[in-house]
C-alpha positions, 0 to 999 in steps of 0.5 A: 323086363317084368322082373326089373319093373317088379324090383323097381317097385319093391325098392321104391316101396321100401324107400318110401315106407321104411319100417322104423328100427324100433318097430322092427325090434319090437316085432322080433321080440314078439315073433320067435320064428322071425327072431330065429332067422339069420341076418339075411333072412331077417332083412328079407322078412323086413322087406316082405313085411313092408310090402305086406303093409302097403298091399293089405289094409289092416282094419281094427274094429270095435275101438281097437287101435293099432300103432305102427309097431303093432302093424309091423308085428302083425305083418311080420307074423303074416310073412313068415310062411311066405319068406321064401315064396313071395308076396304073390302067394297072398294075391287075391285078397286085400284086408285083415280085420282085427278084433280086440279079442275073440269074436263070435260071428252069427252063422246059419246052416241047413242040415240034410233034413232042411232044418236051419241052425243058428251057430255062435262059435267063439273064434280067434281067427278066420280066413275067407276064400277071396275075402278078408283074414279076421284075427283076434288081437289078443290071440296075435299077442299070445303067439308063442306063449303056448307051444306051437300056437300062432293064430296069424300063421294058422290063418295064412296057412288057410289062405295058402291052402285056398289058392287052388280051391276050397281049404282041404289041406292040399295047397298048391305044391311046387313043380318038383314036389311029389303029390303022392308023398304029400298025401301019404305023409299027411293022410298017414299022420291024420289017420294015426292021430285021429285014432289016438285022439278018439282013444284019449291019447295025448297028441303032439299037436293042438287037438283042433287039428283033428277037426278036418284036413284043412285045420290039420294043415293049418295047425301043423304049419303053426307048429312047423314055425313055432315049435319045429323040433317037436313037429320034426320029432313026432311027425317027421314025414309031415315036417319034411313036406312042409320044408319042401312047401315053405322052402324053409328049415326052421329046425 
């Protein structure tokens, strides 16, 4: 019965709020992971993007204006990771705040000695536990122009990571996934790349992934969808675990 109610609501939402063909083609033209999908998966992604736009509030700030095509593009990027999972994986939060460009939040933290520090780091995106996702629109538009980069997928990966607590690079796994295999794949790759990074060797992923385990998961998730051939070549065990998590085979 619940499935019937859910399906009825989905059909009603899609019928009442259809994505215009021009907006959809605009999104496909700017989202390479979506463009590479087969026809049936593109149709499913279009439905998910429609539901995302009805479920989440997209809130441009600082004078930024987003038209319908822009909103569809953002939703399309956001729904790539959950194409085979469903919108329920984005439950528990409501809004996406979009700045025109990189933003600089004021933060304070207290070190172990009790000294309070003020930080102002330039950011392209941020995800809060049960709060909003925050994005730079300039970086959204930049997706794919640098190999493996997609700020929307990056922040959505953090959201998935936080479904079972703080972001730590260990999102909730499906029932038949092996937690030990996940740990071995990710810990082994993390340790190896961290050593390479410390020794000045070039990395096959964005070095930002070496910040911590959570950023590593988000960075390899970006690459899984944006540059899957490279990730599969250089980090095959990680690629395999992401195949199992996202239930997709982009390469």
